[in-house]
N, C-alpha and C positions, 0 to 999 in steps of 0.2 A: 298375537296380541292377547293381553289378559282378558278373560271373559267377564261380562257384567256382574256375575254372581260374586266375583272376587273384589269388586270395587267398593269395598267398605259399605255395602248394603244400601244406605240411604243417599249415596252420591253427595257427600258434604261439599264437594267442589263444584257442584252444578251452578252455584251462584256466579262463579267467575266467568261462566260461559253465557250468562244472560246479557243481552245487548245493553240494558240499562245500568248494569252494575258499575261501569266505569264513569257514568254520569252522576253517580251518587256522591255526596259530600265525602271528603277524605276520611273523616272519622268512621263512616260506615264501612268503607273498604278496609281500613286498618283493623276494625273489629272482626271482619270476616277472615282476614289473614291470621289474626290471633287464634280464632277457632280452628283453622286448618293446622296451625303449628301445634295445637294440643292433641291432634290425632296421633295414632300410634305410628304411622309410617306415611310415605308419600300418598297423596290423595289424587284420585282420578277426576279429571275435568272433562266431561263429554263435550264434543264439538259437533256442529251441524254436519260435518263430513261423515260422521259415523265412527270416526276413530277416537279423537280426543287426545289428551296428553296427561302426563303425571306431573303434578305441581310439586316442585321442590321449594319449600317455604321457610325452612330453617337455615340458619347461618351455616351450620356444619354441612348440611346437604348441598347447599350452593357451592361452598368451597370444595367439597369432595368432587362434585361433578366438573367444576372448573379445572381442577388439577389432574383430571383423567381424560385428556382429549382423545385418546385411542378408544375409550369406551363411550364417552358422550361427545359426539362429533358435531362440529359446526355446519358442515355440509349436509344437505344442500342449501341450508339457509337458516339464519338465526331469528328472522322476523316472522311474524304471524300476519297473513299467510306467508309461506315460503315463496321466494321469488320463482316465477315461472322459468322454464328452461330457455325459452326464447329471449326472455329479458336478460338472463345470464349470458347467453350467446351474443347478444347485441351489445351489452354494456360491459361485459367482463365480470369476473367474480371479485367482489370486494374482499379485502383482507379478513374481515370478520366472518366470512362464509367459507374460508379455506382451512384445511387441516394438513398436518404432516409436513413433508418436504416442501410442498408448494407454499404453504403458509410461512414456513421457516425461511425460505429463500427470499420471499417478498419482504418479510419483516426485516431481514438482514440488510437488504438494499436500502430500505427506508432508514433504518437505524444508522447505517454508514453515512447517509446524507446529513443526518443531524449532528454535524461536527460541533465541538466545543465553541468554536468561533461563531458559528451560526446561532447556537443557543444563547450565547452571551449577548449577541446583537439583538436577538428576539426579546430577551429580558429587559434590556435597556429600552427597547421600543415600547414594550408593554407599559412601563412607567410613564413614558412620554405621551402615549395615546390616552391613558387613564386621566392624566392631568388635563389634556386638551378637551376631553369629553366633559369633564366636570366644569372647566372654564366655560364651555358652551352652554351647559345647563344653567349656570349661575347668570349668564348674560341673557339667555332667551327665556328662562323660566317655563319650560314645557310642563305639561300635566300628566303625560303618559310615560311610564318608566321603561317599558320593554323597548320601544322604538327609539327613544331618546338616549338611553344609556346602555341597558343590558345587551341589546343586539349589536350595538356599534363596536364595543370593545373586542370581542372575539373575532368579528368579521374583519375589522381593520387590521388586527394583529396577524391573522392568518394570511390575509392578502399581502401585507407587507412582507411577511416571512417567505411566502411563495414567490413574490416578485410579480404580482398581478398589476398590470398597468392601471392607472387611475380611471381611464376611460371605460374600463369594463366593470367597475365595481358596483355601480348602481344596478346594472343588469344582473350581476351575479347575486346580489342580495335579493332581488325579485325572484330569480330562479330558485334560490334556496327555499324561500317561502312557499313557492308553488310545489316544489318537490316534497316538502315535508308537512304541509299544513294539515293533511288528513290521514297521516300514518296512524293506524290504530284507533281511529275515530269511527264510531258507528254512524252510518249514513243511510239515507233512503235509496231506493233502487236507481232512480234517475241520477243521483249524485254518484253512486258507485260506478255506474257505467261511464259517466263523464270525467270524473276526477282522475282515474288512473292514467288516462291518456294525457291529461294536462300535466300531471306530475312527471310522467316519462318524457314528454316533450321538453319540459324544463331541464330535466337531467341530461337529455341528449344535447341540448344547446350548450349547457355548461361544460360538458365533457369535450365537445368540439372546440369550444373556445380555448380551454386549457391545452388541448392537444396541439392547436396552432401555436400557442405560446411555447410549448415544449419543442416543436420543430425549429422555431426561431432560436431558442436557447442552445440547441445542439450545435447550431452554426456559430452563434455569437453568445457564449455563456457570460453570465453576470454573477454577482455574489449573492445568489438567492437559492431557495430550496428547489425550485423547478430545475434550475441548472444542475444542481447537485444530484437530483434524482435521475435525470436523463443522461448524465455522464458518469454516474456511479459505476465502479467496476468491481463487482462482487462475483467471483468465479466467472469473469468474463461477461457478466450480465448487468444491464441497467433497466430502468422501466421503459417499456414500450408505450406507444400512444394510448392504447386502451387501458393499460395498467395505470398510467399516469392519471387518466380521466377518472378511473374508479377510485384511486387514492384521493384525488382532489374532492370528489363527491363525498367520500367518507369524512374528510376533514371538514368540509362545509356543513353537511347535514348533521354529522355527529358532533364535531368539535364546536361549531357555532351554537347549535341548538342546545346542547347539554349545558354549556357554560352560561349561556344567557338565562336559561331556566334556573340554574343554581344561584346566579346573582340575584334574580328577581325574587325567588323564594327567600334568599338571604335577607333582603331588605324587609320583606314582610315579617320574617321571624324576629328580626331585631326590633321592629316596631311593636310587635305583639308581646315581646319580652323585654321591657325597658330595663329591668335589673341586669340582664345579660348585656344589653347595649351599654349601660353605664360601666359595667365591669370591663368591657372591651375598650371603652374610651379612657378608662383610668390608666391603662398602660397598653397601648395598641400593639407594640412590638412583642410584648410578652404573651398576649392572648390571641393574636390574630391567626396564627397557624391552627390553633385549636378551634377557633370560631369557624374558619373556613371548612375544616373537616366535619364539624358538627352540622353546618349548613348542608353539606353534601349528604351526610348520613340521613338527616331529618327529611330532606326533600327527595332524595334518591332520583336524580334526573332521568335515568333509564330504569323503567319499572321491571322489564323482563327481557330475557333472551331465550331463544329456543335451542334445543339440542336433539339430535337423533342418536339413539342407542346403536352402537356398532358391535358390541360384544357383550355377552351375558355378564351381569354384575348384580351383586346383592347389596342393598342399602337399607338400613333400618328395618330389616326383616322382609323387605320386598325384593323379588327377583325381577330385574329388568332384562328384557330379551331384545335381540337385534330387531330393529325396525320400530321399536317403541319410541314415542315422542315424549320428551320431558321439557318443562319450562322452568328456568331459573328465575324465581321471583325475588329480585334484589330488594324491592320495596318491602317485602315481608322479612327477609333476612336481616335487614337493617333495623328492624324493630324486635328482634328475637330477645325475649326476656332472659334467656340463658346466657346471653353475651352482653347485653346492654341493660343495666339496672334502670328502672323507670324509663323504658325506651321511648315513650311518647313525649318526655320532657326535652326541652331545648337547653342544653348545658354546655357552654363553650369550654369549660374546663374538664369535660369528660375525658377520663384517661384510665385505661387505654381506650382507644376508639378504633377498633379494627373493622371499620365499615367496608361495605362492598360496593361503594358508589362508583369505583373504577373497575369493577369486576372482582371475581373471586380468586384471583391469582392464576397461575398457569400461563400458557403461551399467549393467551388472548388478553392479558392485563393491558389496560388502556395505555397506549403510547403517549397520549397527551396529558397524562395525569399531572406531571410536574408543571407544565405550562398553564394548565387550568387553575391550579392552586396559586401560581404567581399572578395570573390575571385577576383572580378574585381578591387576593390580598391587596394588590396595587389599587384596584378600583375602590374598595371599601376604605382604604387609607385616605384616598382623596375625598370620598363622599362624606366620611364621618368626621374628619379633622378640620374641614373648613367650617367657619363659624356661622352656619346657616340652619342647622338642625333639620336635616332631611328625614322624612318619614313617609311610610306608605299610607294611603287613604283607602279604606275599605278592603275587601277581600280580592285576591288575585282571580282573574277570569280564566279558569282552567279549561283546557281543550276537551277533557274527558277521554283521553287516549288510553288504551291498554298497553301502549308501548313506552311512552315517555311522559314525565310529569310536566307537561307543557303548559306554559302560561301565555295566553293570548295578549293580555294587557293587565296593567296594574297602575292605578292612579297614585300620584305622589305629590307631596307639597313641602313647603319650607316653613319651619316654625318661626324663623326670624327673617326680616327683610334683608 
């Protein structure tokens, strides 16, 4: 490990390790990242464990690490803290925590299951679900956006695509909330002791549920993703019960949470930037794709992922050695002045827009990127083109997580009756 004397002297990355940093307003955190990007090379962030990690905060740094999986490995885990060995043994390794042949084989099975027919059906369903949600909103006039709108779309779409029976869905939504509500959030000692067990129990119940559905689909397949996954034949392999459970958990916690947060931030951004909202409404089909990508860049739903150095590598004058820990800060890379002129501005016509909201490329690029874009575009088409004038009220209630840009709640209202 690099010695403290080599850590840029004053430890400019120490702020990222302070418990209160992630509870600060977004502008404070973004200013800190801007200072780190101005440093000569990767900056060391000390951690309570005594080791710490190297912060990759520039767009080029994150891309380089993402595209060198043999150097910057996802195993033993991409989250902070890394998953305990017993947790991995009990629940199985998520695809995001695998490398090399194990990751390639699992990803190949999943990609084979996403047939053109299934994807076409999913896209048609997205538009139908988005329209139904907005119909319900107009009829019921709720006041809180996350629960009424942003959470519903990705949850219903993924459940429909997977073939989850309706009777399980309310419980799954509850389990997803319990499993993810405190990821990356600083808590008191009593809460830290209590909440991991609650989250793991929620995860275990969700995985048992989907494993049972998988067993049924092996015997009686239907036209859904679970059937395709448990019956896929890639080099003689399909997903086993534990692999299916781990993949479903990834879809639920990652796919639902990230998309709902991007949607919620999107409404807030359009409310705060009425000129961009007016431009989008002037020709929705022309500007929608750019608006969705700018919402993702600006909000960056996943703030960071962790990597472990597996082979010596030099980047920006710094030599990484096996065993070093690095963190890919997507939230900083997406504001890199070297790539995005006026990076703090929200500009739906930004072009090019090579944001890293779905990862920095390489084998771990997000499998759900296309569906997430389709979901966001379909929902905002319904929200903005109905004659009611939907807008956010006040600021989003952020969770203060160091892992994802999570929104607990956002008030919203209608400008016209």
